[in-house]
OpenMM code with the backbone's topology and positions (N, CA, C; nanometers):
from openmm import Vec3, app, unit

residues = "MET SER ARG GLU ASN ALA LEU LEU SER PRO ALA THR ASP ARG GLY LEU SER ILE ALA LEU ILE PHE ALA LEU ALA ALA GLU ARG LEU SER VAL TYR TYR SER HIS ASP GLN TRP LEU LYS GLU GLY GLN GLY ALA THR LEU ALA ALA ASP TRP LEU ALA ARG SER GLN ARG ARG LEU PRO LEU ALA GLU ARG ARG GLN LEU SER ALA LEU SER GLU GLN LEU ALA ARG GLN VAL ALA ASP THR LEU SER ARG GLU ALA GLY LEU HIS THR ALA HIS GLU MET MET GLU ALA LEU ASP ALA ARG TYR GLU SER GLU ILE GLY ARG THR LEU MET VAL GLU CYS GLU ARG LEU LEU ASP SER ALA LEU ALA ASP GLN ALA SER SER ILE PRO PRO ARG".split()
positions = [
    Vec3(-0.0451, -0.2920, -2.2920),
    Vec3(0.0213, -0.2460, -2.1726),
    Vec3(0.0698, -0.3681, -2.0953),
    Vec3(0.1939, -0.3634, -2.0484),
    Vec3(0.2476, -0.4765, -1.9741),
    Vec3(0.1866, -0.4817, -1.8351),
    Vec3(0.1952, -0.5970, -1.7737),
    Vec3(0.1406, -0.6146, -1.6394),
    Vec3(0.2098, -0.5187, -1.5433),
    Vec3(0.3414, -0.5019, -1.5579),
    Vec3(0.4165, -0.4134, -1.4702),
    Vec3(0.3652, -0.2706, -1.4813),
    Vec3(0.3449, -0.2220, -1.6021),
    Vec3(0.2944, -0.0856, -1.6208),
    Vec3(0.1533, -0.0721, -1.5668),
    Vec3(0.0738, -0.1759, -1.5788),
    Vec3(-0.0623, -0.1710, -1.5253),
    Vec3(-0.0594, -0.1564, -1.3735),
    Vec3(0.0380, -0.2209, -1.3075),
    Vec3(0.0481, -0.2105, -1.1627),
    Vec3(0.0926, -0.0715, -1.1203),
    Vec3(0.1768, -0.0088, -1.1981),
    Vec3(0.2297, 0.1204, -1.1602),
    Vec3(0.1353, 0.2344, -1.1951),
    Vec3(0.0359, 0.2092, -1.2769),
    Vec3(-0.0583, 0.3124, -1.3175),
    Vec3(-0.1966, 0.2796, -1.2624),
    Vec3(-0.2435, 0.3570, -1.1648),
    Vec3(-0.3720, 0.3244, -1.1023),
    Vec3(-0.4908, 0.3659, -1.1889),
    Vec3(-0.4975, 0.3150, -1.3121),
    Vec3(-0.6052, 0.3527, -1.4045),
    Vec3(-0.7354, 0.2807, -1.3710),
    Vec3(-0.7270, 0.1698, -1.3032),
    Vec3(-0.8452, 0.0925, -1.2676),
    Vec3(-0.8659, 0.0989, -1.1165),
    Vec3(-0.9836, 0.0581, -1.0726),
    Vec3(-1.0083, 0.0533, -0.9283),
    Vec3(-0.9095, -0.0409, -0.8603),
    Vec3(-0.8821, -0.1529, -0.9252),
    Vec3(-0.7854, -0.2496, -0.8709),
    Vec3(-0.6466, -0.1867, -0.8621),
    Vec3(-0.6043, -0.1225, -0.9701),
    Vec3(-0.4740, -0.0563, -0.9715),
    Vec3(-0.4659, 0.0529, -0.8667),
    Vec3(-0.5749, 0.1252, -0.8509),
    Vec3(-0.5814, 0.2307, -0.7498),
    Vec3(-0.5654, 0.1710, -0.6096),
    Vec3(-0.6325, 0.0604, -0.5845),
    Vec3(-0.6230, -0.0043, -0.4527),
    Vec3(-0.4812, -0.0535, -0.4260),
    Vec3(-0.4185, -0.1127, -0.5253),
    Vec3(-0.2815, -0.1625, -0.5102),
    Vec3(-0.1869, -0.0459, -0.4850),
    Vec3(-0.2012, 0.0603, -0.5633),
    Vec3(-0.1156, 0.1777, -0.5463),
    Vec3(-0.1372, 0.2419, -0.4096),
    Vec3(-0.2602, 0.2410, -0.3623),
    Vec3(-0.2908, 0.2996, -0.2321),
    Vec3(-0.2278, 0.2183, -0.1192),
    Vec3(-0.2342, 0.0881, -0.1275),
    Vec3(-0.1682, 0.0023, -0.0273),
    Vec3(-0.0194, 0.0351, -0.0241),
    Vec3(0.0412, 0.0441, -0.1422),
    Vec3(0.1842, 0.0729, -0.1528),
    Vec3(0.2170, 0.2096, -0.0910),
    Vec3(0.1410, 0.3129, -0.1298),
    Vec3(0.1679, 0.4483, -0.0809),
    Vec3(0.1510, 0.4567, 0.0708),
    Vec3(0.0483, 0.3927, 0.1229),
    Vec3(0.0260, 0.3950, 0.2672),
    Vec3(0.1346, 0.3176, 0.3413),
    Vec3(0.1777, 0.2057, 0.2853),
    Vec3(0.2861, 0.1284, 0.3474),
    Vec3(0.4146, 0.2108, 0.3487),
    Vec3(0.4425, 0.2806, 0.2391),
    Vec3(0.5615, 0.3659, 0.2330),
    Vec3(0.5543, 0.4735, 0.3410),
    Vec3(0.4392, 0.5359, 0.3545),
    Vec3(0.4219, 0.6403, 0.4558),
    Vec3(0.4349, 0.5822, 0.5959),
    Vec3(0.3756, 0.4652, 0.6192),
    Vec3(0.3838, 0.4009, 0.7507),
    Vec3(0.5292, 0.3711, 0.7868),
    Vec3(0.6048, 0.3173, 0.6911),
    Vec3(0.7455, 0.2858, 0.7181),
    Vec3(0.8259, 0.4127, 0.7421),
    Vec3(0.7983, 0.5154, 0.6657),
    Vec3(0.8694, 0.6415, 0.6825),
    Vec3(0.8455, 0.6983, 0.8225),
    Vec3(0.7197, 0.6985, 0.8671),
    Vec3(0.6869, 0.7481, 1.0012),
    Vec3(0.7501, 0.6581, 1.1074),
    Vec3(0.7440, 0.5274, 1.0869),
    Vec3(0.8004, 0.4337, 1.1837),
    Vec3(0.9507, 0.4561, 1.2021),
    Vec3(1.0226, 0.4673, 1.0915),
    Vec3(1.1670, 0.4840, 1.1021),
    Vec3(1.2062, 0.6251, 1.1459),
    Vec3(1.1221, 0.7244, 1.1228),
    Vec3(1.1522, 0.8612, 1.1657),
    Vec3(1.1145, 0.8867, 1.3117),
    Vec3(1.0023, 0.8274, 1.3566),
    Vec3(0.9485, 0.8596, 1.4890),
    Vec3(0.9300, 0.7384, 1.5794),
    Vec3(0.9663, 0.6202, 1.5316),
    Vec3(0.9558, 0.4965, 1.6096),
    Vec3(0.8142, 0.4719, 1.6613),
    Vec3(0.7156, 0.5017, 1.5754),
    Vec3(0.5763, 0.4712, 1.6096),
    Vec3(0.5001, 0.4394, 1.4811),
    Vec3(0.3955, 0.3633, 1.4973),
    Vec3(0.3129, 0.3234, 1.3830),
    Vec3(0.1899, 0.4125, 1.3732),
    Vec3(0.1506, 0.4435, 1.2517),
    Vec3(0.0243, 0.5136, 1.2293),
    Vec3(-0.0898, 0.4225, 1.2717),
    Vec3(-0.1948, 0.4805, 1.3241),
    Vec3(-0.3144, 0.4039, 1.3586),
    Vec3(-0.3977, 0.3831, 1.2319),
    Vec3(-0.4881, 0.2851, 1.2368),
    Vec3(-0.5698, 0.2521, 1.1194),
    Vec3(-0.6467, 0.3743, 1.0689),
    Vec3(-0.7049, 0.4502, 1.1612),
    Vec3(-0.7804, 0.5695, 1.1225),
    Vec3(-0.6918, 0.6739, 1.0550),
    Vec3(-0.5673, 0.6882, 1.1037),
    Vec3(-0.4749, 0.7812, 1.0398),
    Vec3(-0.4448, 0.7361, 0.8969),
    Vec3(-0.4310, 0.6054, 0.8791),
    Vec3(-0.4082, 0.5519, 0.7454),
    Vec3(-0.5270, 0.5772, 0.6544),
    Vec3(-0.6477, 0.5599, 0.7066),
    Vec3(-0.7684, 0.5839, 0.6267),
    Vec3(-0.7789, 0.7311, 0.5880),
    Vec3(-0.7390, 0.8205, 0.6790),
    Vec3(-0.7397, 0.9639, 0.6485),
    Vec3(-0.6351, 0.9972, 0.5431),
    Vec3(-0.5157, 0.9395, 0.5562),
    Vec3(-0.4128, 0.9590, 0.4536),
    Vec3(-0.4615, 0.9083, 0.3182),
    Vec3(-0.5325, 0.7965, 0.3203),
    Vec3(-0.5871, 0.7413, 0.1952),
    Vec3(-0.6847, 0.8402, 0.1327),
    Vec3(-0.7709, 0.8998, 0.2135),
    Vec3(-0.8673, 0.9973, 0.1618),
    Vec3(-0.7947, 1.1175, 0.1018),
    Vec3(-0.6895, 1.1635, 0.1694),
    Vec3(-0.6112, 1.2764, 0.1181),
    Vec3(-0.5455, 1.2409, -0.0150),
    Vec3(-0.4877, 1.1229, -0.0210),
    Vec3(-0.4191, 1.0776, -0.1426),
    Vec3(-0.5195, 1.0656, -0.2573),
    Vec3(-0.6355, 1.0092, -0.2278),
    Vec3(-0.7395, 0.9945, -0.3301),
    Vec3(-0.7905, 1.1305, -0.3778),
    Vec3(-0.8038, 1.2240, -0.2867),
    Vec3(-0.8545, 1.3568, -0.3222),
    Vec3(-0.7636, 1.4251, -0.4239),
    Vec3(-0.6334, 1.4010, -0.4145),
    Vec3(-0.5395, 1.4604, -0.5100),
    Vec3(-0.5652, 1.4125, -0.6521),
    Vec3(-0.6181, 1.2916, -0.6653),
    Vec3(-0.6500, 1.2397, -0.7983),
    Vec3(-0.8006, 1.2467, -0.8256),
    Vec3(-0.8710, 1.3215, -0.7418),
    Vec3(-1.0152, 1.3421, -0.7546),
    Vec3(-1.0924, 1.2103, -0.7564),
    Vec3(-1.0527, 1.1201, -0.6675),
    Vec3(-1.1224, 0.9926, -0.6536),
    Vec3(-1.1635, 0.9762, -0.5083),
    Vec3(-1.2571, 0.8864, -0.4873),
    Vec3(-1.3067, 0.8587, -0.3528),
    Vec3(-1.3279, 0.7097, -0.3362),
    Vec3(-1.3172, 0.6658, -0.2134),
    Vec3(-1.3517, 0.5293, -0.1755),
    Vec3(-1.4287, 0.5376, -0.0441),
    Vec3(-1.5224, 0.4467, -0.0231),
    Vec3(-1.5950, 0.4449, 0.1047),
    Vec3(-1.4980, 0.4224, 0.2217),
    Vec3(-1.5345, 0.4730, 0.3385),
    Vec3(-1.4503, 0.4610, 0.4573),
    Vec3(-1.4120, 0.3159, 0.4853),
    Vec3(-1.5065, 0.2244, 0.4733),
    Vec3(-1.4772, 0.0834, 0.5013),
    Vec3(-1.3670, 0.0302, 0.4090),
    Vec3(-1.3717, 0.0686, 0.2843),
    Vec3(-1.2695, 0.0235, 0.1892),
    Vec3(-1.1344, 0.0892, 0.2195),
    Vec3(-1.1367, 0.2175, 0.2560),
    Vec3(-1.0118, 0.2851, 0.2922),
    Vec3(-0.9508, 0.2207, 0.4163),
    Vec3(-1.0353, 0.1842, 0.5115),
    Vec3(-0.9849, 0.1173, 0.6326),
    Vec3(-0.9241, -0.0192, 0.5989),
    Vec3(-0.9884, -0.0925, 0.5091),
    Vec3(-0.9353, -0.2225, 0.4692),
    Vec3(-0.7988, -0.2058, 0.4017),
    Vec3(-0.7878, -0.1109, 0.3112),
    Vec3(-0.6603, -0.0878, 0.2437),
    Vec3(-0.5546, -0.0381, 0.3414),
    Vec3(-0.5970, 0.0421, 0.4395),
    Vec3(-0.5055, 0.0886, 0.5434),
    Vec3(-0.4528, -0.0300, 0.6244),
    Vec3(-0.5408, -0.1223, 0.6581),
    Vec3(-0.4995, -0.2414, 0.7344),
    Vec3(-0.4020, -0.3267, 0.6531),
    Vec3(-0.4264, -0.3402, 0.5237),
    Vec3(-0.3345, -0.4172, 0.4391),
    Vec3(-0.1990, -0.3484, 0.4304),
    Vec3(-0.1996, -0.2152, 0.4241),
    Vec3(-0.0725, -0.1431, 0.4189),
    Vec3(0.0044, -0.1591, 0.5495),
    Vec3(-0.0685, -0.1630, 0.6606),
    Vec3(-0.0020, -0.1842, 0.7893),
    Vec3(0.0588, -0.3242, 0.7948),
    Vec3(-0.0140, -0.4216, 0.7441),
    Vec3(0.0373, -0.5587, 0.7405),
    Vec3(0.1689, -0.5630, 0.6619),
    Vec3(0.1723, -0.4994, 0.5459),
    Vec3(0.2937, -0.4986, 0.4639),
    Vec3(0.4057, -0.4237, 0.5348),
    Vec3(0.3768, -0.3064, 0.5893),
    Vec3(0.4801, -0.2263, 0.6544),
    Vec3(0.5415, -0.3003, 0.7729),
    Vec3(0.4581, -0.3636, 0.8532),
    Vec3(0.5107, -0.4383, 0.9682),
    Vec3(0.5911, -0.5601, 0.9235),
    Vec3(0.5474, -0.6227, 0.8158),
    Vec3(0.6214, -0.7362, 0.7609),
    Vec3(0.7607, -0.6910, 0.7170),
    Vec3(0.7681, -0.5784, 0.6503),
    Vec3(0.8975, -0.5245, 0.6066),
    Vec3(0.9841, -0.4930, 0.7288),
    Vec3(0.9282, -0.4211, 0.8264),
    Vec3(1.0040, -0.3826, 0.9447),
    Vec3(1.0508, -0.5038, 1.0253),
    Vec3(0.9679, -0.6086, 1.0295),
    Vec3(1.0021, -0.7281, 1.1068),
    Vec3(1.1093, -0.8137, 1.0401),
    Vec3(1.1229, -0.8019, 0.9081),
    Vec3(1.2150, -0.8913, 0.8372),
    Vec3(1.3461, -0.8258, 0.7960),
    Vec3(1.3555, -0.6942, 0.8097),
    Vec3(1.4768, -0.6242, 0.7684),
    Vec3(1.5456, -0.5578, 0.8869),
    Vec3(1.6767, -0.5422, 0.8752),
    Vec3(1.7482, -0.4638, 0.9748),
    Vec3(1.7005, -0.3188, 0.9658),
    Vec3(1.7317, -0.2398, 1.0657),
    Vec3(1.6913, -0.0989, 1.0633),
    Vec3(1.7471, -0.0289, 0.9396),
    Vec3(1.8735, -0.0521, 0.9105),
    Vec3(1.9362, 0.0126, 0.7943),
    Vec3(1.8678, -0.0284, 0.6640),
    Vec3(1.8426, -0.1583, 0.6489),
    Vec3(1.7750, -0.2063, 0.5273),
    Vec3(1.6311, -0.1543, 0.5218),
    Vec3(1.5665, -0.1458, 0.6368),
    Vec3(1.4308, -0.0924, 0.6417),
    Vec3(1.4255, 0.0542, 0.6030),
    Vec3(1.5224, 0.1317, 0.6514),
    Vec3(1.5308, 0.2735, 0.6135),
    Vec3(1.5495, 0.2873, 0.4629),
    Vec3(1.6360, 0.2051, 0.4071),
    Vec3(1.6600, 0.2082, 0.2620),
    Vec3(1.5319, 0.1714, 0.1864),
    Vec3(1.4645, 0.0691, 0.2336),
    Vec3(1.3406, 0.0248, 0.1685),
    Vec3(1.2338, 0.1334, 0.1760),
    Vec3(1.2179, 0.1954, 0.2928),
    Vec3(1.1200, 0.3035, 0.3076),
    Vec3(1.1534, 0.4183, 0.2128),
    Vec3(1.2812, 0.4527, 0.2037),
    Vec3(1.3235, 0.5596, 0.1126),
    Vec3(1.2922, 0.5218, -0.0322),
    Vec3(1.3240, 0.4003, -0.0713),
    Vec3(1.2962, 0.3541, -0.2084),
    Vec3(1.1471, 0.3583, -0.2385),
    Vec3(1.0667, 0.3178, -0.1410),
    Vec3(0.9215, 0.3199, -0.1613),
    Vec3(0.8708, 0.4630, -0.1781),
    Vec3(0.9204, 0.5547, -0.0960),
    Vec3(0.8775, 0.6940, -0.1080),
    Vec3(0.9188, 0.7498, -0.2443),
    Vec3(1.0387, 0.7186, -0.2882),
    Vec3(1.0847, 0.7632, -0.4204),
    Vec3(0.9998, 0.7012, -0.5309),
    Vec3(0.9636, 0.5745, -0.5138),
    Vec3(0.8868, 0.5016, -0.6158),
    Vec3(0.7442, 0.5538, -0.6295),
    Vec3(0.7003, 0.6388, -0.5380),
    Vec3(0.5683, 0.7003, -0.5537),
    Vec3(0.5651, 0.7906, -0.6769),
    Vec3(0.6820, 0.8341, -0.7199),
    Vec3(0.6947, 0.9073, -0.8461),
    Vec3(0.7074, 0.8025, -0.9558),
    Vec3(0.6104, 0.7965, -1.0447),
    Vec3(0.6068, 0.6925, -1.1488),
    Vec3(0.7298, 0.6941, -1.2381),
    Vec3(0.8016, 0.8041, -1.2414),
    Vec3(0.9223, 0.8128, -1.3249),
    Vec3(1.0431, 0.7484, -1.2596),
    Vec3(1.0326, 0.7158, -1.1318),
    Vec3(1.1443, 0.6587, -1.0579),
    Vec3(1.1451, 0.5074, -1.0747),
    Vec3(1.2535, 0.4546, -1.1234),
    Vec3(1.2680, 0.3098, -1.1432),
    Vec3(1.3246, 0.2463, -1.0164),
    Vec3(1.2554, 0.1484, -0.9625),
    Vec3(1.2987, 0.0841, -0.8385),
    Vec3(1.2612, -0.0631, -0.8406),
    Vec3(1.3613, -0.1476, -0.8319),
    Vec3(1.3355, -0.2917, -0.8224),
    Vec3(1.2621, -0.3229, -0.6919),
    Vec3(1.3027, -0.2571, -0.5840),
    Vec3(1.2349, -0.2767, -0.4553),
    Vec3(1.0887, -0.2338, -0.4679),
    Vec3(1.0667, -0.1203, -0.5309),
    Vec3(0.9309, -0.0722, -0.5500),
    Vec3(0.8463, -0.1692, -0.6295),
    Vec3(0.9017, -0.2216, -0.7374),
    Vec3(0.8266, -0.3187, -0.8195),
    Vec3(0.7960, -0.4450, -0.7404),
    Vec3(0.8937, -0.4926, -0.6657),
    Vec3(0.8746, -0.6137, -0.5859),
    Vec3(0.7655, -0.5934, -0.4811),
    Vec3(0.7681, -0.4799, -0.4144),
    Vec3(0.6681, -0.4541, -0.3118),
    Vec3(0.5313, -0.4234, -0.3714),
    Vec3(0.5286, -0.3689, -0.4912),
    Vec3(0.4006, -0.3466, -0.5585),
    Vec3(0.3334, -0.4815, -0.5873),
    Vec3(0.4133, -0.5797, -0.6280),
    Vec3(0.3600, -0.7146, -0.6507),
    Vec3(0.3087, -0.7731, -0.5192),
    Vec3(0.3789, -0.7473, -0.4099),
    Vec3(0.3324, -0.7941, -0.2789),
    Vec3(0.2017, -0.7264, -0.2401),
    Vec3(0.1866, -0.5991, -0.2745),
    Vec3(0.0596, -0.5281, -0.2488),
    Vec3(-0.0534, -0.5955, -0.3265),
    Vec3(-0.0258, -0.6324, -0.4497),
    Vec3(-0.1254, -0.7007, -0.5319),
    Vec3(-0.1641, -0.8347, -0.4685),
    Vec3(-0.0652, -0.9080, -0.4188),
    Vec3(-0.0914, -1.0372, -0.3554),
    Vec3(-0.1766, -1.0184, -0.2294),
    Vec3(-0.1440, -0.9173, -0.1495),
    Vec3(-0.2222, -0.8910, -0.0282),
    Vec3(-0.3669, -0.8565, -0.0617),
    Vec3(-0.3859, -0.7733, -0.1628),
    Vec3(-0.5215, -0.7365, -0.2036),
    Vec3(-0.5981, -0.8586, -0.2525),
    Vec3(-0.5361, -0.9393, -0.3377),
    Vec3(-0.6022, -1.0598, -0.3885),
    Vec3(-0.6398, -1.1541, -0.2758),
    Vec3(-0.5507, -1.1696, -0.1794),
    Vec3(-0.5765, -1.2575, -0.0658),
    Vec3(-0.6936, -1.2057, 0.0176),
    Vec3(-0.6965, -1.0744, 0.0414),
    Vec3(-0.8064, -1.0150, 0.1187),
    Vec3(-0.9392, -1.0304, 0.0450),
    Vec3(-0.9378, -1.0091, -0.0862),
    Vec3(-1.0612, -1.0232, -0.1646),
    Vec3(-1.1083, -1.1686, -0.1674),
    Vec3(-1.0144, -1.2616, -0.1756),
    Vec3(-1.0508, -1.4040, -0.1745),
    Vec3(-1.1098, -1.4432, -0.0390),
    Vec3(-1.0514, -1.3892, 0.0686),
    Vec3(-1.1049, -1.4164, 0.2023),
    Vec3(-1.2467, -1.3631, 0.2178),
    Vec3(-1.2699, -1.2438, 0.1637),
    Vec3(-1.4047, -1.1847, 0.1684),
    Vec3(-1.5030, -1.2685, 0.0899),
    Vec3(-1.4623, -1.3119, -0.0288),
    Vec3(-1.5516, -1.3904, -0.1139),
    Vec3(-1.5858, -1.5236, -0.0501),
    Vec3(-1.4891, -1.5844, 0.0189),
    Vec3(-1.5154, -1.7144, 0.0800),
    Vec3(-1.5987, -1.7029, 0.2070),
    Vec3(-1.6048, -1.5809, 0.2651),
    Vec3(-1.6836, -1.5652, 0.3879),
    Vec3(-1.8290, -1.5262, 0.3587),
    Vec3(-1.8614, -1.5006, 0.2329),
    Vec3(-1.9996, -1.4664, 0.1956),
    Vec3(-2.0767, -1.5963, 0.1788),
    Vec3(-2.1845, -1.6126, 0.2569),
    Vec3(-2.2621, -1.7372, 0.2468),
    Vec3(-2.3321, -1.7467, 0.1111),
    Vec3(-2.3370, -1.8671, 0.0537),
    Vec3(-2.4065, -1.8844, -0.0740),
    Vec3(-2.5570, -1.8642, -0.0563),
    Vec3(-2.6223, -1.8233, -0.1645),
    Vec3(-2.7682, -1.8015, -0.1613),
    Vec3(-2.8428, -1.9280, -0.1874),
] * unit.nanometer
topology = app.Topology()
chain = topology.addChain("A")
for resn in residues:
    res = topology.addResidue(resn, chain)
    for name in ("N", "CA", "C"):
        topology.addAtom(name, app.Element.getBySymbol(name[0]), res)
């Protein structure tokens, strides 16, 4: 399986986390551009639980909150760096890319960014754990 296909298929816990960051960021951008407001962290964690339930999976609340925070970081980064029109297009592409059959260069690029954010967060956690 290619690395790209592994990212698009949440078969592993890591893949699931990356896909969840992406899906939550897409939802956050969609709400932001539709209603000019950001979802709160708790709303993101609840959306994560709903999304996970559809695939009969669960994550602890703390982990859902962490992934929600990472998705907010990505969504705000996108909104801060793109014009409104480009942001609307990106949000639409991300929502479409939630369907694995939809081919999207933007979706693939942002999925890689989700992976980078997750790796960075995990590295930060590992470095903050005191050695025994």
